[in-house]
C-alpha positions, -999 to 999 in steps of 0.1 A, spaced: -561 17 237 -549 33 270 -545 9 299 -543 27 332 -534 20 368 -547 49 388 -529 67 416 -530 57 452 -562 66 470 -542 92 490 -506 101 494 -503 82 527 -511 48 513 -483 24 521 -488 -1 492 -456 -10 473 -454 -1 436 -452 -36 421 -457 -40 383 -494 -43 371 -488 -77 354 -524 -81 343 -523 -49 323 -490 -59 308 -505 -92 297 -534 -74 281 -510 -50 264 -490 -79 250 -521 -95 235 -532 -62 220 -498 -56 204 -497 -91 190 -531 -83 174 -516 -52 157 -532 -27 181 -517 5 194 -516 3 232 -500 23 260 -498 16 297 -501 45 321 -491 35 356 -497 65 379 -484 47 410 -450 39 395 -447 74 382 -456 89 416 -485 109 402 -514 123 422 -549 125 409 -545 160 394 -515 148 373 -533 116 364 -563 135 351 -540 158 331 -522 130 315 -553 111 305 -568 143 292 -537 151 272 -538 117 254 -576 119 247 -579 81 244 -607 65 225 -608 35 249 -595 33 285 -591 -1 302 -588 -7 339 -586 -37 362 -594 -38 399 -599 -60 429 -628 -53 452 -609 -36 481 -598 -8 457 -628 -7 434 -636 29 445 -602 39 431 -609 23 398 -644 40 397 -627 74 403 -604 68 374 -633 57 353 -650 90 359 -619 109 348 -616 88 317 -652 94 308 -647 132 312 -619 128 287 -644 113 262 -632 77 264 -652 45 263 -644 28 296 -640 -10 301 -633 -26 334 -619 -61 341 -603 -80 369 -616 -99 399 -641 -73 410 -658 -70 376 -659 -108 372 -673 -114 407 -700 -87 409 -708 -81 372 -739 -59 366 -735 -43 401 -705 -24 386 -729 -5 362 -751 6 392 -721 16 413 -702 34 385 -723 44 355 -692 57 338 -681 21 332 -694 12 297 -684 -25 295 -669 -53 315 -644 -80 306 -653 -111 325 -626 -137 333 -592 -138 318 -590 -110 293 -561 -117 269 -583 -133 242 -612 -110 248 -598 -75 245 -589 -75 207 -624 -88 197 -638 -62 221 -621 -34 202 -632 -49 169 -668 -48 182 -665 -12 192 -654 -3 157 -676 -26 137 -707 -34 158 -725 -67 157 -730 -93 184 -713 -87 217 -680 -108 218 -677 -137 242 -664 -126 276 -678 -90 273 -707 -78 294 -727 -49 281 -758 -33 296 -790 -49 286 -774 -74 262 -769 -112 264 -736 -124 279 -717 -154 266 -687 -165 287 -654 -171 269 -640 -206 272 -611 -207 295 -578 -213 278 -561 -245 288 -527 -241 271 -515 -209 289 -481 -212 272 -498 -198 241 -507 -166 259 -484 -138 246 -457 -126 271 -466 -95 291 -454 -62 275 -431 -53 303 -413 -28 281 -444 -5 283 -440 -2 320 -416 22 338 -394 -5 351 -373 17 373 -405 27 393 -410 -7 409 -398 -19 443 -404 -48 466 -394 -47 502 -386 -84 506 -365 -85 474 -329 -95 481 -316 -76 450 -325 -45 430 -342 -49 397 -377 -62 404 -403 -80 382 -433 -103 387 -440 -136 369 -469 -160 366 -461 -197 358 -496 -212 364 -532 -202 368 -560 -216 388 -560 -234 422 -578 -267 430 -580 -261 468 -612 -250 485 -603 -222 509 -636 -204 518 -622 -169 516 -603 -172 483 -617 -155 451 -611 -178 421 -636 -161 398 -609 -151 372 -588 -182 367 -610 -209 383 -603 -241 402 -586 -259 374 -548 -257 377 -531 -248 343 -494 -247 343 -466 -237 319 -438 -261 312 -405 -257 331 -385 -247 300 -410 -220 290 -409 -206 326 -371 -205 326 -370 -190 291 -390 -160 305 -367 -158 336 -337 -157 313 -353 -128 294 -358 -110 326 -322 -115 337 -310 -102 303 -332 -71 309 -314 -64 342 -338 -80 367 -323 -94 399 -353 -105 418 -387 -120 407 -419 -124 427 -437 -155 413 -474 -146 417 -489 -181 412 -516 -189 438 -497 -220 446 -463 -224 429 -455 -256 448 -486 -275 438 -468 -300 415 -436 -311 430 -421 -325 398 -426 -293 379 -409 -272 407 -380 -296 405 -378 -292 367 -379 -254 369 -352 -254 396 -330 -278 377 -333 -258 345 -324 -226 363 -293 -244 376 -284 -260 343 -284 -226 326 -266 -209 354 -292 -181 357 -282 -155 383 -317 -148 396 -333 -147 431 -370 -151 437 -400 -155 460 -430 -177 456 -463 -186 473 -468 -222 485 -488 -244 508 -473 -260 539 -483 -294 526 -466 -288 492 -430 -286 504 -404 -309 520 -368 -306 531 -353 -319 499 -374 -297 476 -367 -266 497 -330 -272 495 -332 -275 457 -353 -243 456 -327 -225 476 -299 -235 453 -320 -223 423 -324 -188 439 -355 -190 461 -351 -167 490 -386 -163 504 -416 -186 505 -450 -172 516 -474 -196 532 -511 -192 539 -509 -202 576 -540 -182 585 -543 -194 621 -527 -213 650 -562 -227 659 -574 -259 643 -610 -248 646 -603 -217 625 -584 -237 599 -615 -260 596 -638 -229 592 -615 -215 564 -613 -250 548 -575 -249 547 -572 -287 548 -539 -286 567 -529 -294 603 -510 -273 628 -483 -299 629 -478 -296 592 -473 -258 595 -446 -264 621 -428 -290 599 -429 -268 568 -416 -237 586 -388 -257 602 -378 -272 568 -379 -238 552 -356 -222 577 -333 -252 576 -330 -247 538 -319 -211 543 -351 -197 529 -371 -170 548 -407 -181 555 -435 -155 554 -468 -163 572 -502 -149 560 -524 -147 591 -561 -140 597 -571 -127 631 -606 -128 646 -624 -152 622 -659 -161 633 -659 -181 665 -625 -170 676 -621 -157 711 -596 -131 723 -575 -159 738 -575 -178 705 -563 -146 686 -536 -142 712 -526 -178 706 -522 -172 669 -501 -141 675 -478 -161 697 -478 -190 672 -461 -171 644 -431 -164 666 -431 -201 678 -428 -214 642 -400 -189 634 -417 -168 607 -393 -142 593 -422 -121 580 -458 -121 588 -488 -102 574 -517 -100 599 -552 -93 584 -588 -95 593 -612 -117 575 -633 -103 546 -660 -121 527 -652 -110 492 -677 -114 463 -670 -145 444 -659 -165 475 -678 -193 494 -675 -171 525 -695 -144 508 -725 -166 505 -727 -170 543 -714 -136 556 -712 -112 527 -746 -95 533 -742 -91 570 -731 -59 586 -694 -60 594 -667 -42 614 -640 -21 598 -607 -36 611 -576 -29 590 -539 -32 591 -513 -6 580 -509 -22 545 -546 -28 536 -557 -9 505 -594 -9 515 -612 24 521 -635 4 544 -627 -32 553 -659 -53 558 -645 -75 585 -663 -108 594 -658 -115 631 -676 -122 664 -653 -100 684 -662 -63 691 -645 -42 664 -625 -21 689 -612 -53 706 -601 -69 673 -585 -36 662 -565 -35 695 -554 -71 689 -544 -63 654 -522 -34 665 -507 -56 692 -499 -83 666 -480 -60 643 -461 -43 671 -452 -74 690 -438 -91 659 -420 -63 641 -410 -39 669 -381 -62 679 -344 -58 671 -341 -87 647 -372 -80 625 -363 -43 624 -327 -51 613 -340 -76 587 -364 -50 572 -336 -24 571 -313 -48 554 -340 -57 529 -347 -21 521 -311 -14 513 -307 -47 493 -338 -41 472 -335 -3 468 -368 1 485 -357 26 511 -384 51 503 -411 24 504 -398 11 537 -400 47 551 -436 51 538 -446 18 554 -429 28 587 -448 61 587 -481 43 579 -475 19 608 -467 48 631 -499 68 622 -519 36 625 -506 29 660 -510 65 671 -546 69 663 -549 67 625 -582 48 629 -612 51 651 -600 25 676 -581 29 708 -545 16 708 -540 -7 738 -520 -37 748 -543 -68 752 -547 -80 787 -524 -108 797 -538 -143 798 -537 -161 832 -502 -172 840 -485 -148 815 -468 -115 819 
């Protein structure tokens, strides 16, 4: 089986080439089942579409597997058409397939089958079914045939380790890494919180976590393979405080020389925990702040207060960890003044990094039930991968686009953030990626979208 990650949509895309961990997990499961498997990562190899098509054609695979999220589904569909021309059976998995299901077949007839939900235990029976026939395996959706979901696995420690050796490790970079040698890691699956914009169609709302010793065993394997920095991809690494403490203490007990980033909630950290995380190698924590307006936090069902955001960011900085804020601008009901307040808020709380985005009602989210079928604007930021971003907002599209540009410029076009990004690029070896991001931001600010670039009007009493 050939597992593929297609090229970028175009050569100007600014996305960073992080490892396709989902494909590596599928490859690990297939190899454990005695199957021949190869991963072809066109992004890490720097291939364009012509080279990608040539490489797929040269291999003439019987089965090609892809995964995709909704914003880049068009890219996966293009790859599916290439695979079909090469004579392959095409199977698609990932959040988009799980959320929209049969719609994939209408949008891309070249896709033959879908893997719904987590795929590690589905893919080997799927290949057996292609060879032997019989009833469709649990977890596989085929046109015109009954679908039976696969029971979600509770003991995720039994899932085979990802086959990272099948990936071109030297091709991966991460701009916020504090060292060269980059990998990704998952220590838990699922999230019990109820944010209205979050897609949990793959791993669900039940939190399932690996034991601390198992997590650190994998970290030790990565260190032995030359990895210096790990991005922990859990939806919420800090959910269970005692487990975080156990992981950190085990890292320290073994003397592992590793640095890492994780995702957390502002109500899941405290000063003591953050100090321990720092000693165990944590260098960046990303928080879903979303907004500086309490009304917007209520709409997004974040279940946190503005004061808790301030407390968490202060404690993170005091521990010597750099905080990153994920921010949504222009959610329904927000005025221009409220958006400006949020833009100012991220500087007030002392974020070291920020990612500003517009709100999208993705299939599989509660927000989609209310807004997903309504016409939307197309307001993007320089790192969005969408071909068209279906933005949910009450503001005029050109006004929100102007605010989005102002947000990115006002935060990053200052001496300290620029110096920090330059230092990160050298420390992580991601100089080329930083240059690509800089060019993408320049194009975006200088008319790379249909909206005018303008500085928002000052509020009364400001300059």
